[in-house]
Residue frames relative to the residue before (quaternion, step in Angstrom):
aa qw qx qy qz dx dy dz
M 1.0000 0.0000 0.0000 0.0000 0.00 0.00 0.00
P 0.4338 -0.7113 0.4814 0.2722 3.62 -0.74 0.98
N 0.3981 -0.7506 0.4932 0.1868 3.52 -1.09 0.83
N 0.7959 0.1437 -0.1026 0.5792 3.59 1.21 -0.24
K 0.7194 -0.4609 0.3008 0.4236 3.57 -1.30 0.20
Q 0.6291 0.5456 -0.3384 0.4383 3.57 1.00 -0.78
A 0.6759 0.4884 -0.2908 0.4691 3.55 0.91 -0.93
A 0.6342 0.5271 -0.3323 0.4578 3.59 1.03 -0.75
K 0.6592 0.4956 -0.3073 0.4748 3.57 0.95 -0.84
R 0.6450 0.5210 -0.3227 0.4566 3.57 0.95 -0.86
T 0.6266 0.5344 -0.3286 0.4624 3.57 1.05 -0.77
R 0.6494 0.5020 -0.3144 0.4770 3.59 0.96 -0.85
Q 0.6562 0.5085 -0.3140 0.4607 3.59 0.94 -0.86
N 0.6478 0.5282 -0.3191 0.4466 3.57 0.98 -0.84
V 0.6347 0.5273 -0.3278 0.4600 3.58 1.01 -0.79
A 0.6745 0.4870 -0.2943 0.4704 3.58 0.89 -0.93
S 0.6554 0.5148 -0.3060 0.4601 3.56 0.97 -0.88
R 0.6467 0.5266 -0.3162 0.4522 3.58 0.96 -0.86
Q 0.6443 0.5182 -0.3206 0.4620 3.58 0.99 -0.79
Q 0.6746 0.4876 -0.2974 0.4676 3.58 0.91 -0.89
N 0.6360 0.5253 -0.3223 0.4645 3.58 1.02 -0.81
K 0.6423 0.5263 -0.3209 0.4554 3.57 1.01 -0.80
I 0.6256 0.5342 -0.3314 0.4620 3.58 1.01 -0.79
T 0.6820 0.4898 -0.2856 0.4620 3.58 0.87 -0.99
R 0.6742 0.4956 -0.2967 0.4602 3.58 0.89 -0.94
T 0.6587 0.5108 -0.3091 0.4580 3.60 0.97 -0.83
S 0.6600 0.4919 -0.3163 0.4715 3.60 0.95 -0.82
M 0.6118 0.5365 -0.3455 0.4674 3.59 1.10 -0.66
R 0.6896 0.4816 -0.2873 0.4582 3.56 0.84 -0.96
T 0.6279 0.5297 -0.3323 0.4633 3.59 1.06 -0.72
A 0.6509 0.5093 -0.3165 0.4656 3.59 0.97 -0.85
I 0.6390 0.5087 -0.3235 0.4778 3.59 1.01 -0.78
R 0.6525 0.5234 -0.3137 0.4493 3.58 0.96 -0.88
R 0.6260 0.5423 -0.3430 0.4431 3.60 1.02 -0.71
V 0.6497 0.4868 -0.3173 0.4902 3.59 1.07 -0.69
V 0.6938 0.4970 -0.2862 0.4356 3.58 0.82 -1.01
E 0.7616 0.3780 -0.2014 0.4863 3.59 0.96 -0.85
A 0.3687 0.7260 -0.4969 0.3000 3.59 1.25 0.26
E 0.4518 -0.7270 0.4544 0.2467 3.55 -1.00 0.84
N 0.8082 0.0781 -0.0669 0.5798 3.62 1.18 -0.36
T 0.7270 -0.4610 0.2992 0.4116 3.55 -1.31 0.20
E 0.6415 0.5460 -0.3396 0.4185 3.60 0.95 -0.81
V 0.6736 0.4815 -0.2941 0.4774 3.58 0.91 -0.90
A 0.6550 0.5113 -0.3104 0.4617 3.58 0.96 -0.86
T 0.6666 0.4981 -0.2982 0.4676 3.59 0.96 -0.87
A 0.6439 0.5172 -0.3219 0.4628 3.58 1.06 -0.69
A 0.7105 0.4470 -0.2545 0.4802 3.59 1.05 -0.75
L 0.5084 0.6973 -0.3979 0.3114 3.59 1.23 -0.38
P 0.6739 0.4940 -0.3392 0.4321 3.70 0.75 -0.81
T 0.6298 0.5241 -0.3367 0.4641 3.58 1.03 -0.72
A 0.6493 0.5138 -0.3171 0.4625 3.58 0.96 -0.84
M 0.6519 0.5103 -0.3150 0.4640 3.59 0.94 -0.86
K 0.6470 0.5259 -0.3132 0.4547 3.57 0.98 -0.85
R 0.6781 0.4902 -0.2912 0.4637 3.58 0.92 -0.91
I 0.6310 0.5210 -0.3296 0.4710 3.59 1.06 -0.74
D 0.6635 0.5021 -0.3031 0.4646 3.59 0.92 -0.91
K 0.6435 0.5257 -0.3215 0.4541 3.57 1.00 -0.81
A 0.6530 0.5056 -0.3137 0.4687 3.60 0.96 -0.83
A 0.6586 0.4948 -0.3108 0.4742 3.59 1.00 -0.76
K 0.6447 0.5325 -0.3211 0.4446 3.57 0.98 -0.81
Q 0.7174 0.4187 -0.2338 0.5054 3.58 1.10 -0.75
N 0.4571 -0.7158 0.4140 0.3276 3.60 1.33 0.22
I 0.3387 0.7133 -0.5331 0.3038 3.56 1.03 0.75
I 0.7512 0.0837 -0.0843 0.6493 3.56 1.19 -0.61
H 0.5782 -0.5844 0.4415 0.3596 3.57 -1.21 0.49
S 0.6053 -0.5883 0.3910 0.3669 3.57 -1.10 0.63
N 0.6376 0.5090 -0.3342 0.4718 3.60 1.06 -0.65
A 0.6171 0.5234 -0.3407 0.4788 3.57 1.07 -0.68
A 0.6264 0.5308 -0.3364 0.4612 3.59 1.02 -0.77
A 0.6485 0.5106 -0.3162 0.4678 3.57 0.95 -0.86
R 0.6489 0.5188 -0.3112 0.4614 3.57 1.01 -0.82
Y 0.6424 0.5115 -0.3160 0.4752 3.60 0.96 -0.88
K 0.6753 0.5050 -0.3035 0.4437 3.59 0.84 -0.97
S 0.6450 0.5224 -0.3177 0.4584 3.56 0.98 -0.83
R 0.6882 0.4867 -0.2846 0.4566 3.57 0.88 -0.94
V 0.6566 0.5063 -0.3140 0.4626 3.56 0.97 -0.85
A 0.6492 0.5106 -0.3201 0.4641 3.59 0.96 -0.83
R 0.6468 0.5193 -0.3156 0.4607 3.57 1.01 -0.83
V 0.6528 0.5047 -0.3114 0.4714 3.59 0.97 -0.83
A 0.6604 0.5128 -0.3129 0.4505 3.58 0.93 -0.88
A 0.6723 0.4990 -0.2963 0.4596 3.56 1.01 -0.79
S 0.7157 0.4653 -0.2577 0.4525 3.59 1.08 -0.67
K 0.4841 0.6744 -0.4392 0.3434 3.62 1.24 -0.03
């Protein structure tokens, strides 16, 4: 329980921020899953730009590290190409 007004406000901000971060991270993971679980190359290639966009957005908002974003993008592109 926060002991002063500043701590109470910070707690409220953290809750809102955590919810937004979860939305962004979940949409990124869903986009990646759509590429990985695609049944053929055409579907994977069509889903690839959305996955790249979601990964870049998460990195830009510091939800994931920029190196992690590069790693995700590389792996997703490799999977899409190998379908």
